[in-house]
N, C-alpha and C positions, 0 to 999 in steps of 0.2 A: 504494500500500500504506500502510495506517495504522499507528499505533503498535501495538506488540505488546500482547496482552492479558495482564495480570498480575492475580492475585487480590488482594483487599484485604489479605490477610495478607502476600503477597509485596511489595506496595507498602509496608506497614509496615516490613518488614525492610529494604527498599531505603532508605526515608527515614532510618531509624536509622543505617544504614551511612553515608549521606551526611552525617550529623551526627557521625561519628567513633566510633560505637559498634562494639565488637568483636562477633564472633559470640556470645561468652559473655555480654556485657552485653546484647545484643539479646535473647537467650534469657531472661535474668532479667527484663528490662523487659516482655516480652510474655507471660511465664509459660509458656514453651515449654522443651523440652529442647534442649540444644546440638545433638543429632543432628537434630532437626526443622529447626532453622535451617540447618544445613549441607546437609541434603537439599533444602531449598527453593532454596538457592543452586545446588547441583549439578544437580538435575533440573528445576527450575522457572525461576528467574530468569535465570541465565546462558544457558541454551540459548534461551530465548524472546527474549532481547535480542541473542544472538549475541556475547556478551561472553567475553573470555578470563579475566577475574578481577573481583573486587569493584569496584575503581576504574574499570575499563573499563565495567562495568555501570552505575555511577552516572553516568558521562559520557554513555553512550548514552541513559539514562533522561532526563537533562536535554535532550539533543538531540531526543528523541522527544516531549517535552512531558509525560512521565509524572511528572517532578519539576520543581518551580519553586523559585526562590530563597526564597519564603515557606515552603516545606516545611522548609528548612534552618533558617531563623530561628525558626519556630514551635517546633520541637523543642528548639532551644537555650534558648529562653526558658522552656519547660516544665521542662527539667532544672535550670535555675538557680533555679527557684522552690522 
């Protein structure tokens, strides 16, 4: 069985969370409503990864190869600029 499929938007949300963004900050950064971000977590990201919470989802995404160390560093550099 391969890595779970996540949409590009779901991967964006996951990357920002891995970089320490809250749901509210993620929504602002991506131009989404907080409800959209929370729905993506509730009905998309967590179920597809089999995660209990955000931190667990990030850990599982790293294990599955959906996120890499460069995803974290790239976003941190962008937010510092």
